[in-house]
N, C-alpha and C positions, 0 to 999 in steps of 0.2 A: 056289939055296937064300940064297944072300946076298941077290937081290932081294926074295924071300919075307920073310925075317928084316927088312929094310928096310921093307918095306910093314908088316908087323904093328907094327914099333916104331912108324910114323908116326901109325898109326891108334891105338895106345895112346896117344901124346902129345897127338892131338887128342882122345880120349876124355877123357883128365885135363884137358884144358884146359877142355872143354866142362862138366866137373864141377866146376871152381872158380867159385864164385859171383861176380858183378861186386862190386867195392865200392859202397858208398854214401858220398857226400860230403855233410856237413851242413854249412850257412852259418848263423851266429846274424845276429840283426838288430841296430837302432840301440840303442845305450847298452847294448851287451852283449858277450858275450865266449865265446871256446869253454868257458872254465870252466863258464859259466852252463848249457852244452847238453850236460855230461858227462851228467848223468842220463837225458837223452832219448837220447843215444848210445847208452849202455849199454842202454837198453830196446829199441831198434833190434837191436843186436846178438843180445840174448837173444831176442827175438820172431821175427826173421826169419833168423837165424843167417847173418849177411852181415857181412862186414867193414867196419867205419864208419871215416871219416876225418873228424875234428872240425876243421873250418879255423878259423884264427884269421885276421882282418885286421889287420894292423900290431899295435897294443897293445891291440887290442879296442874298450872301451868309448869312448877318446877318438877312435881313427881312425874308428869307426864314425859318429860324432856331427861332428866338426869337419873331416874329409876329404872334398872332393868325389866324388860318385859315380865319374867316369871313372876318378880316381887308385885310388880303390878297386877298382875293376873290373880294372885293370892289375895291381894287386898278387894279386888273386884268379889271373886268366889265368896269371900268372908263378908263383904258387905250385903251383898245380894242374899246370901243364906240368912242374916238376921231381919230381912223384910217378909213376915210372914205371910203377906196380902199375895205375894208371888207364888204361895205353894201350889196353888192349882194350875201354874203354867203363867208365861209371858210372852208377848213379841219383844224381840230386842233389835234396837235399831243402834250400829255403832260407826260413828262418823271417823273416818281416816283411820289412824291408829287404834282408835275405840273399836272400828269393826275387826280388828284381828284379835283385840282383845276379848271382844263379845263371841268370837268364834273359840277363842281358847276356854272362855267359860262353859260353851257346849260340849267341848272336847273332853276337857278335864273335870270338869266338877258338875254342872246340870243337876244341882241338888233340887231346883225348883225350875221343872223341864221347858226348854224355849219351845215354843211352838212354830213361829217363824222367823228365821235369823235374815235380818235385813241390813245390808253394809253398803255405805256410801262412802264411794273413792276410796276404799281401804286398800292397802297394798298386800292383797294375798299371795301376788306372785314375786315380792320383795321391791327393792330399790336399788338402783344402780347408777351413778353418774360417772362415766368414764374418766373426765379430766381431772376428778378426785382420786387419781390412781395411786397417790403418795398417802392416803387416808388409810391407816393401819385399822381398818374395821375390825378385824378380827383378832387383835389384841387384846389380851386379857383385862387391861384397864379400861379400852375403851368400851368393851362388852360388859364392863360391869358399871359404867357410868354414862353410857349415852343410847337411850333407848333403840334409836333407829338403826343403830349397828346391828342388833338382833335381828332385823330382816334385811340386811344389807345382802342381797345376792349378787356378787360378783361372779359374771357367766364366764370370765376369764379364770378364775380361782375357785372353781367347784370343789375342790378338794378341801382346801381350807373351811370354804362354806359349809360344808357336811361335816367337818370334824369340829370346828370352832364357833360357829353360829349358834348362840345359846337359845334361840327360838323359833324361827321360823322353820329350819329344816326338818325340826322333829314334830312340829305341828301341821306340816305339809307331808308328814308321812314320806318326805324324801330320805329320812334315816330310818331304817326299821329298828324298833326298839319295842321292850315291853308295852309301851303304851299306845303303840300303833295300832292294834285291834280296837282297844276301846276309842282312840279318835274317830276311828271310821265308824264304829257301831254308833256312836253318839251323833255323827254328822248323820247318819241314815235314819236316826230318830226325828229329825226335822220333818215337819208339813210341808216347809217350803224354804229355800234358800234363794234369796234374792239379792242379786249383785248390780249395784248402781256404780256406771264409770263413766268417764268424760273423755273424748279425744282434746277437749279444751281445759285438760287437767294440767295446771303447770307445775305442780308440786310431786306427784308421783311420776317416776321413771322407771320404766315406762307407763303411761297413762292405763295400758291395759292390764297393769298388774290388778287394778281393781276388778278383772274378770278372771282371774289367776292365771294371766300369760305371763309369760317369762322371757328374758333376751336369752338367744343363743351367744356362741362365742364372737359371733362377727356383728351383734348387738340388733340383730333382726328380731322382730317379735314372733315368738310361737304360740299359734293357738292353743287355747287350753286343753281342746280335745288331743291335741299332739303332746300334751307334756304327761310326764311321770305321775304328777300330781293326781290327774284326773281319774285314774284308775286306782293309785294308792289310797288316796282319800275317800274313794266311795263317791266321787262327784258324779261318776258315769252312771251309777245306779239311780241318783236323784234325776239326772238328766233323761234316761229313759223313761222314768216314771214318770216325767214332767213336773219334777219337783224343784228343778234348779231353773232359775229364771234369769236371763241377763239382760239388762236395760241401760240405753245409752240417752245421757242428757247432753246439752250443750253448753252446761253451766262451766265455770271454773272450780277450782277445788273449793275453796271457801263458801263459793255461792251456793253450795247445797245445804247450807244450814241457814240460808238468808232467803228474804220473802223474793227475790228475783227469780228463784227457782222452785217455789212453792208450787205452782201450776203444774210444772212437769212433775213434780214429784208425786203431786196429787193423782195424776192419770196412773203413775205406776204404784202407788201403794193402795190406792183404792181396793183391788181386789182382795188384799191381803189383810187388811185393818179393819174391814168392814164386813 
């Protein structure tokens, strides 16, 4: 009888655990903060009936701009590891630069496993503005003090990008390091990787960076499937297994966190968050 009651109790606890929805973590972008993501998080909670954790990096706006990406990522990993309610896994939504950090968490940390990684207009393929050709993005001082320099991908100077860019080239496995197999294995562990981008994105250059596309030397966009990143990071495996999903909206960059874009985002996110 005691064994039977123990079995019933165990099954009840298992059923109860399965019924509790996984949390969603939201991470803001550059020159932004958790406060600016409050309406978006409130919408997520209401629309998908899931607990939402609105993550703040340092002091928000200043930290997101003036702290190098690897230091920001260390803050993200430490902060998430301290949230024991995430221990059974969670879905991670990163906005803009926050999407790069969310992916960095998956590749480098993943203490508490990410199930679905969702990035909104994130510069996975880097950013580059040709008329800022005098911007010394790969200088040691700039790399240490401006976060976006860490994903500045100059297609006319890939040698320095690969040698001196302190974040993106390594996390895209464009540089083969001791961390590359781990990066690829952790990406492969995702249930789904969802990339949301927009041709109306006025911040990312190119806008297609949001789906891992990059510029060639003539500033023509190379589709993700034709990049070295596609195979090096294991996106091809996810794609072939129908676990890589690319969606397009008509929203501007910042509108992806605002009510004007919620209807489109609901249709995109519903299969993964309900």
